N, C-alpha and C positions, 0 to 999 in steps of 0.2 A: 757332615751335618750333625750337630749335637743332638743327643737323644732326649734331652730335656725340653726342647722346643716342640710346640704342638704341630701337628701335621695339618695342612689346610686341604679341605675337600674342594679342589678347584672344579671338578666336574659338576658337583652339586651346586656350587656357587654360580657357575655360568648357566646351568639349567635354570636355576631360580631367577637369574637376570633375564634370560630368554622368555620364560613364562610371563614375567612381570611386563616385559616390552610388548609381547603379543597381546596380552590382555589389555594394556593400555591403548595399543593401536586399534584393536577391535572396538573398544568403547569409544574412542576418538572418531572412527569411521561411522559408527552408528549415530553419534551425536551430530556429525557433519551432514549425513543424509537426512536426519529428522529435521535439522534446522532449516533445510531448504525445501521441505515438503509443506503440504497444506497445514495450516495451523488447526489444532484440535486439543480438547482437554487431555487426551492420551499422550500426544506428542509433548505437550507442556509438562506433564507429570514425568515422563521419560527424561526430558531435558533437566528437570529439577534433580531427579536422582543422580544423573550423570554429572551435573555440576557438583553435587556433594562428592561423588567418586573422585573427580579430578582435583577437588580441594584436598582430600585425604591422600590420595595416591599421587602426590606431587613427585615428579622425577628427581627433583633435587635431593630428596632424602628417601624416596622410594627405591631408587636403584641400589644405593648401598645397603638398604634394608633387605632387598631381595637377595643381594649376594650373601649377606650374613645368614639369612633364614634358609636360603638354599644350601649353603654349607652345612648348616646344622641339622636340617630335617630331610633332605634329599640324599638318601643312601646310595653309594655306588657299588655296594657289595652285592654280588649276585648270588 
């Protein structure tokens, strides 16, 4: 492997992807449970916030971004 190529932090990238996926699934579960609960102003507010979250954290670009950010910011050096 040539020395001029950058090394990729695969552990950090996969950790970032795992954290993104877990956060997204937890938010999806919360939204799913609230949607089938009794309607209230609090549940409407939470669903509005989660709607914004799901718009911003779209998996189409969120997963590649999580890979890149995880590789950059999650250190594997102990």
